[in-house]
N, C-alpha and C positions, 0 to 999 in steps of 0.2 A: 353769478359765477361760483359754482360749487365745485368742490373737489380740490385736492392738494396737488403739489408738484409731482408727487409720486404717481398720481394717476396718469400723467402724461409721459413719464419716462421709465416706468416699470410696469410689470404685468402682475396684477393681483388675481386672486382666485375669483373675485366677483366681477372682474372686468378684463376683457381681452382686447388689447389695442395693438394693431399691427404695426403702429409706429415704434413700439418697443423692441421690434425684431429687426435683425440686420442680415442680409444675404451674403455678406462677405465671407464668413466661415464656410458656408455651403459652396460658394464659388471656388474657394481654395480646395475643398474636398473633391469637387467634380474635376478640377484641373489635375489633381494628383492621380485620381483613378484613371482618367482617360489617358494621361501620359504614360502611366505604368503599362497600360494595354497597348497603346499605339506605338511607343518607341521600340520595344523589342520586335514587335510584329513588322514594323517598317524596315528595320535592319535585316530581318529574315527575308523579306520580299526583295529588298535590294541585293542581298547576297545571292538569292536564287536567280535574279535577272543577270547579274554580272557573272556568276559561276553556275550556270545551269547544269542539271544532271548530278548534283552532289548526293542525292538520295540513293543513287546506284552504288555508292561506296558501301552501303550497308550490305549489299549482296556480294560485291566484289571488293572487300577491304584490302588495304595494302599491308596491314599488320594485324596480328591477332591480339587477344586481350592482354597478353603478357608483354607486348611490345616487340615481338620477334617478326621479322619480315616474312610475309607469305610468299612461297615460291609457286608461281603459276606455270601451268603447262604451256609450252611455246609452240605447239602444233598449229598449223595454219587454221584448222577448223576452230580450235579453242580461241585463238587470237581474234578471229573474225567474230566469234560469238560474244566475247567480252566487249569488243569495240562496237559491235552492233547494239548491244544492250546499253552502252553508254551513249551512243548516238541517238537511240530512241528516247533515252531519258532527257537528252538536250533538245530533242525535236519539239518545235512549237506547233502543236496540234490544235484542232478546234476546241477540244476539251480543255487543253491547257490555256488557250486564249480566254475561254469563258471563265475559267477559275481565276485567272489573273485579273480579268475585268471586275469580277465580283470582289476580289480582295482589294483592288484599287478603289472601288466605289466605297467600300466599307471604311477603309483607311482614310479616304478623303473626308467622309462624313465625320469620323472621329476627330481628325485634325481640325475640321471646320468648327466642330463643337468646342475644341480646346481654344481656338482663336477667338470665337465669339464669346466664350466665358471670360477670357482675358480682357477683351474689350469692355465687356460689361463690368468686370471688376474694376477697370480703370475709371469708370463713371460713378461707381459707388463711393459714398462718403463714409469714411471710417467713423466709428463711435468716438465722439469728442466731448469735451467739457461744455457745461452750460455757458453760453456766451450771449448775454442780453443785447450787446451792440449788434451782433450778427442777426439775432432774431428780429430786432426793431429796425434793422437796416439803417443804422446811423453810425457815424464815426465815433471813436473813443473820445474825441475832443468836443463832442456836441454838448450844448448847454441844456438846461432844464426845459426851455421853451421848445427846442428842436426835438427833444425826447418826447415831450408831451404831444407835440404835433404828430410825430410818427406813430405814437401809440394810438391816438384817436383815428388816424387814417387806417391803420391795420385792423383795429377792432371793428370798425364799420364794415370792413371787407369780410372778416372771418367770424362775425357774430353768429351764433347758432340760430338765432331767429331768422337771419337772412339766408341761411344755408341749411334748411331742414332736411334735405336729401343727401347731404354730404356728411358722413359720420366722422370724417377727419377734421372738419372745420372746428368742432368743439375742442379737440385736442390742440389744434393750432392756436385757438383763441386763449386757451389756458397758458400756453407757452408765452404768448404776447403779454398777458397779464402779469405773469411771474417775472418776465424780463423788465417790465415797467416798474414793478415793485422793487426789484433788485437795484434799480438805478435811482429810485426816489425815496424809498423807505429805508431808514437808518438801520433797523434790525435786519431786514432782508439783505441790505447791501453788505453789512458786516458778515453775515452768514455766507454770502456769495464769495466775498474776498477771502474768507478763512477756509471754507469747506468746498467751494466750487459750485454751490447752489443756494438759492435763497431760503430753503427750508432747513438748513443746517446739515449735520452729518448724515450720510445715507449709506446703506449697506450695498455691497456689490454682488450682483447675481450672475451666475455662470450657467449657460444653457447649451444645448446641442445646436450646431449650425444647421438649420433647416431652411429650405426656401420659403419665401413669404406666402406663396399661394397655398401651401399646406395648412396655413393658419387662418385662412379666410373662410368664413362660415359657408359661403355658397359653394365651396369646393369640397366640403366634408363628405357629401354623399358619393361623389366621384372617387375620392380617395379611398373610402370604405369599400366600394365595389372593386377597385383595383387591388386592394389588399386581399380581399376574399378570393379574387380570381387567382392571384399568385399563390396564396397559401392553401386553398382548397382544391384548385384545379391544376395549375401549372406544375407545382412541385410534386404532387402525387403522380401525375401523368408522366413526368420525367423518370421517376423511379420505376413506374410500371413498365414503361417502354424499355428501360435498361434491363429490367428483370426478364422481360419477354425475350430480349435478344440474347441474354446470357444463360438462361435456364436450360437451353437445349444443348449446351456445350459442357464438356467435362474439363477438368483442369489441364489436360494435355492438349486441348484445342480440338479434340475429336467430338463429333456430335454424340450425345448420349444414346440416341437411337442406333448409331453405328456400333457402339460398344455392346449394346444388347444383342444386336444382330450377330456380331462376331463371336460373342460369348456363346451363342447357340450353335453356330455353324463351324467354328474352328474347333476341330476335334483332333484326337491323337493320330488319325489316319490322314489328316490334311497334308497335302504336298504342294509343290510349286505349281503344278498344273491347275490346282484349285484357286490360285491367286487371282487370275484375271476376272473370274466370275465373282469372287468375294469383293474385289475392288469395285467392280461395276454395280454390285447390288448394295453397296453401303449408302447411307443416307445422303452424304455429300454428292455422290454420283446421281442419285435419283432426283436431287434438287436441281440438276442442270437442265437448261432449257433445250427443247427440241424444235426442229423446223420442219415444215412440210417437204422441203427438198432433201432432207436427210436420207430418206428411203432410196431415192435414185442415186445419191452419191455413195451410199453403202453398197449398192448392187455392183458398182464398178470395181469394188474391192473383193467381191465375193469369190471370184476365180483365182485370186492371188494370195489369199489368207487361209491358213490351215489352223483349225481349232483342235487342240489335243485332248479336249474333254467335251463330253456331251453336255449341252445346256440343260440347266435345271429351271432357271427363271425365264419366263417369257414376257416380262414387262418390256415394252418397246425401248424405253430409255436404258434399261439394263442391258438389253441385247445390243443396242448401238454402242454403248461404252465398252462392253466386253469385246465386241468386234474391233473397236479402235485400239484396245490394249493389245490384242493379238497382232494387229497390223503394225503397231509400233515395235513390238518385240521382234517381228520379222522384217523390219525396216522397209515398209511399204509406204513411206511418207510421200514419195513422188506421185503416188496415185491418189492422194487425198486432196480434196478441195480445200480452199482457204478456210471455209467455215469448219470443216472437220479438223483441220490443224489447230484452230482456236479451241475447239472442244477438247482435243487431245491434250493440249498444253494445260488447260484448266483441270482436266482429270489427273494428269501427272503432278500438278501442283498439290492436289489432295493426297496423292499416293504416299508421300513420305509419312504423314501423320497416321494414315490408315494402316500402312504396313508396320509402323511402330506399334500400334495397338495389337496387331496380329502377333508380333513377336513377344510382346509383354504378356499377352494372354497365355501363349504356349509356355513361357518361362514360369509364370505363376502356377501353372499346372504341372511343371517339371517334365515337360515333353521336349526333350532335346531334338528329336528327329523333326518335329513340327516346327520348332523355332529355327532350326537349320534350313528347312524348306522355305520358310517365310523370308529369311535373309537372302536365300538364293533367288527368290522371286523379286525382291527389291533390287538385287544386282541386275537382273534381266531388264527391269524398268530403267535403271540408270544407264546401262550400257547398250540398251536396245538389242538384247540377245534373246533368241528363242530358247525354249526350255532345253532342247537337246543340241543347241549350237556349240561349236568349239570355242574354247576360251581365247584362242588366237584371233577371233574376229574383233576383239577389243582393240587390237593394234590398228592404227590408221592405215587405210587403203588395202586392208586385207580382204581377199575374195576367195572363192573356192579354189581358184588356181593356185594361190599362195598356200592354202591349206594342203593341197596335194603335194606341193614342193616340200613342205615341212614334214609330211608323213613319209615321203620317199627319201628323206635325208638319212645319212648314216652318222651317228644314231638318229632315229626319228625324233622330231620335236612335236609334241602333242599338247603341252601345257604352257601357260604363260610364264611360269617360273623357269621352265627349261629355255624358253626363248630369251628371257631377260638375263639368264646366266651366261649366254654367249657374248663374245666380244663384238665390237662394231664391224670388223672385217668379216667375221663369220656370218653375222646377220645380213650383211650386204651380199655375200655370195649365196646365201640361202634364199632370200626373198626375190632377188633379181628385179628390183624396182628402179625407177628413174631417180635423178638427183634430188628433186624437190620431195618426192615421196620418201626417199631415204632420210632426208632431213626431218620429216615429220615422225618417222619411225624412231629415229634416235632421240628426238625431243620427247617422245612418249616414254621411251625406256629410261631416259634421264629423269623424267618427272616421277615415274612410278618407283624406280630405284629398288634397292634391296633392304629388306627389313629383317632384323635379328630379334628373335623372341627367346627369352630365357625365363625359367621358372624354378623356384625352390620352395620346399615346404618345411615347416617347423613350428614350434611353439615359442612365443616370445619369452626370452630370458630362461629358457629351459633347453636341456640337451636331449631329453627323452620325451616321448609322447605317450600319455596315459589316457585311458578312456575317460571321457568327461572334459578333456582339455579343449580349448578353442584353438584349433590349428590355423595357421596362416600361410597361404600360398602367395608368395611375392613374385609378381610378373614384371619383367623389364622388357620394354620394346624400344629398339634403337633404329633410327632411320639413317643408314650409312651414307646415303647420297646427299643429305642435308649438311650444310656448313654450320659453323657455330653462329647463333643468332638468327637462323632461318627456321621456318615452320612450313609444314606441308600445306600447300594451297588447295583449291578445289580440284576435284577429280576430273580427268579427261572424259567428258560426257557431252559431246557436241549436239547430240539429239535429245538431250534432256533439258527442259526449260529451267533457267536459273542456275545458280551455283550450288553444287553438291559437294560438301566437304566429307572426307572419310570419317566413318564411325567404325569402331572396333568393338566387337562383342566377345567377351571372355566367358566361356562356359566351363565349369568344373563338373565332370560327369563321373559317376561311380561305375567303374568298369567291372568291379567284382560282384555286383549285385545280380540277381536274376534278370531284372530289367536294366540292361546295360545302358539305357538311354535316359536314366533319371538324372535330372539336374540337381547337383548338390548346392551350387552357388553360381551366380552370374553377375556380370558387371558390364555396363555400357560406357565405353571410353570415347569422349568427345575431344580430348586433347590433341592438338596438332603439332606440338613441339617435337624437337629432335629426339629427346629422351623422355619416355613415359614410364612411370612406375605405378602399378596398381596392386592392391592387396585384397585377396579373396579369403574371407574367414568362414569357418564352419566348425561345428562341434563333432568331435570324434566319438562315435557310438559303438564301434566294433573293435574288439581286441584281436590281436594277431596281425597278419599281413593285410594291408589295404592297398588297393590299386585304384588310382584316379587318372583321368585323362583330361588334360587342359586343351580346349579348343579356342584358338584365337581366330576370329572370322571378320573379314572386312566386308562392309556392305556396299562398297563402291566398285570393287574389282573382283572378278572371279579368278581363282587360281592363286591367290596370295595367302590362303589360310595356313595356319600352323597348328600342329598337333604334337603335344608333349605328354609322355606317360610319366606319372609320378607314383612311386611306390614307397611305403613307409610301414613300419611295424609299431603297433600300439600295444602297450602293456595294460593288463587288467588292473583294476584298482587294488586288488589284494596281492598282485605279483610284484609290485614296485612301490616301495615306500619313499615318497618324496620328502627329503629333508630340506626344510627351509633354513637358510643361513641366518643366524641371529648374532648381532654384534653385541659386544660387551656393554656398550651404552644402553642398548635395549634391555639387556638382562638386569642392569642396575635400575632401570626405570620400573621393571616388573616388581622389584623389591620394595619400591616406595609405595606407601599406602595411597589409595585413591582418595578422591575428594569425599566420596561416600563413606569410606572407611574412617577417614579423619573425622567426619561429622559424627558418625556412630561412636567413635572413640571418645569424643568430647561428651556425648550424652552419657556414655557409660561412666566416665570420670565424675560427672555430676551426680550420677546415681550412687557411686561408691562413696562419695563425700557425704551424701545424705545418709547412707547406711552407717558410716562411721559416727556421724553426729547422733543418729538414733541409738547406736550402741553405747556411746558415752552417756547419753541421757538415761539409758536403761540401767547402767551401772550405778549412776548417782541415785536413781530411784531405789535400787536394791540396797545400797548403803544406808539410805534414809530409812528404809523399812527395817533393816537390821538394827539400827540405832533405836528405833521405836520399840522393837521387841526387847532389846536389852533394858531399856528404861522400865518397861512393864515388868520384867522379871526381877529387878532389883528393888522394887518398891516394898514387898512384904518383909524383908529383913533389913534392919538398921545396923549400922556399924557400932561395935562396942566402944565403951569409954576408953579414952587414952589411945586408941588406935588411930593411925594416920589415915586421913581420907584418901590420900594418894594411893596408899597401899591397898586400901579396899577397892579403889578403882582398878588398880593393877590386877588384883585378884579377880575382879569381875571380868576384866578383859581376857585373862588367861582362861577363865571358865568358858567364856564365849568361844575362844579358839578351840578348847577341848570339845565343847559341844558341837562345834562345826565339824571337827575331825571325826568324832564318833557318830555323828548324825543324830545325837540325842537332843533332848529339849533342855531348856534352862531350868526348869522346875526340878529336874532330877538332881542337880548339883545342890540346890537349896535343901533338898531333903537330906 
């Protein structure tokens, strides 16, 4: 029996014994991880089963980001659209059933793993102190004969010679031996009673909770293969797939190929009639699937759709989507097959981001007419209006008959703003509709409401504008039909898929330049609150009278735009001297020396002190030199007898003073 107690209960560098490891910590870790994943996921699944269709609230929320209640349009078509979207979200389709089944199976597997781990944890024995009675399977009251009998019995069973193929038998045999020594040997018994083990005090080792099979030698190759598979293949492939899926898209969600295409084909002469073809030729449109039956379905629409622009691209999918766009703008949905309606909804789903890119490209190149045309094209998509259609077709139930009635009215009504400005009774007499249709018209007018736009220009904290200043145009937009705490809900667009909230584009155009369509500054307003305030800043570059035009354009409705002319006079830099107000405290601060000046003053003070010390030393040196010269001059003559030495010294001093005044030498006086 070789080896010590430490060989059985610890792991040394030269020996790896699986008995020294415990799975308890690993089981706790597994239970914690699985529970953190399974518990919130289970609550989410239960919430979705009890309250289905909650995801639709992202498209049709009840409140905006600031907590104001969104006001929805109450026309019959919009109410049906919202309710249909919510009903479809709650509908239990085959795809939903398959997804729910997969979630249930995965969650069941996770919870089964948690339950199994808990059961296994209950069977595991915690790490405990060395107990010789438990190892020898005897009672604490057993005498020496019983202990010896139990030792012999167990040693015969677990002797290494009788178990050559069992690597655990040797460790068990050492435990039995140490247990017998702890009960029979006085030294070992004293160590066990004092330190808990027969070998005396032992150090405690802390390790990572790992499952036992990771430490078994026969599993090392499998573990190494799994490690390299995850590290070398799985992780890089995950990042590669993610990169492949995202590298084709820009930050605004539009494909990079689409941005390149629009950057080439959106020019200064592009107008609304170019929009359908640009939308159909973008990368998102070209990636849409085609069917063999599309050709026959498109032919049914051929005699009912008018294309206002000659085609440039002849790719089949581009021609199909361009034709669908024109059919949508001319409201030919009843002639479309269900497959074409699905394709149209998918194309219109891409249209918001694509038209956004068109507008931004025009704005970056300062082309106001092009940006205005792209916004008009977006309106046509949202409201299903043809390029040359009347604005009044946005009103529910309006047909050519009602347009004729509005034109023949006195005064004639030709724009949406004029129609909204009339009262309910005037509208009723004008359109001559039934009761339900009139309710929809009034609901539409109440939802669109009246908007007040005001603008002012100036320079912050200044009364005059000088060339080089950053001027600021403050725009205030007020929705008069909204009550306090309300916000504008989605636009009335029953033929457009999904919810479309209003966006306002503010353009500041230089009207005094040769090119009167140059954009000075622009802003995109997404706020839906009752009162909106935006600031447009630009640098003043021209002296004299400047004329700017502010255009406020809505991308959801045609006929609600506002145009405000702004005029201001800018002084040249040499014509107006701007005096900055200075407070007395600031002037007093200017009189105080700066830190650098104080530092330089200290240095100069040190230098002056050094110079004074040098001057004093020089004077002392000069006095010493003068005394030496006097001594040398008085040596040749000696004082007469009876004369006072003090007197002779005084005469000598006077002589020196005279010599200094006359500039002569001391030898002259001696002569």
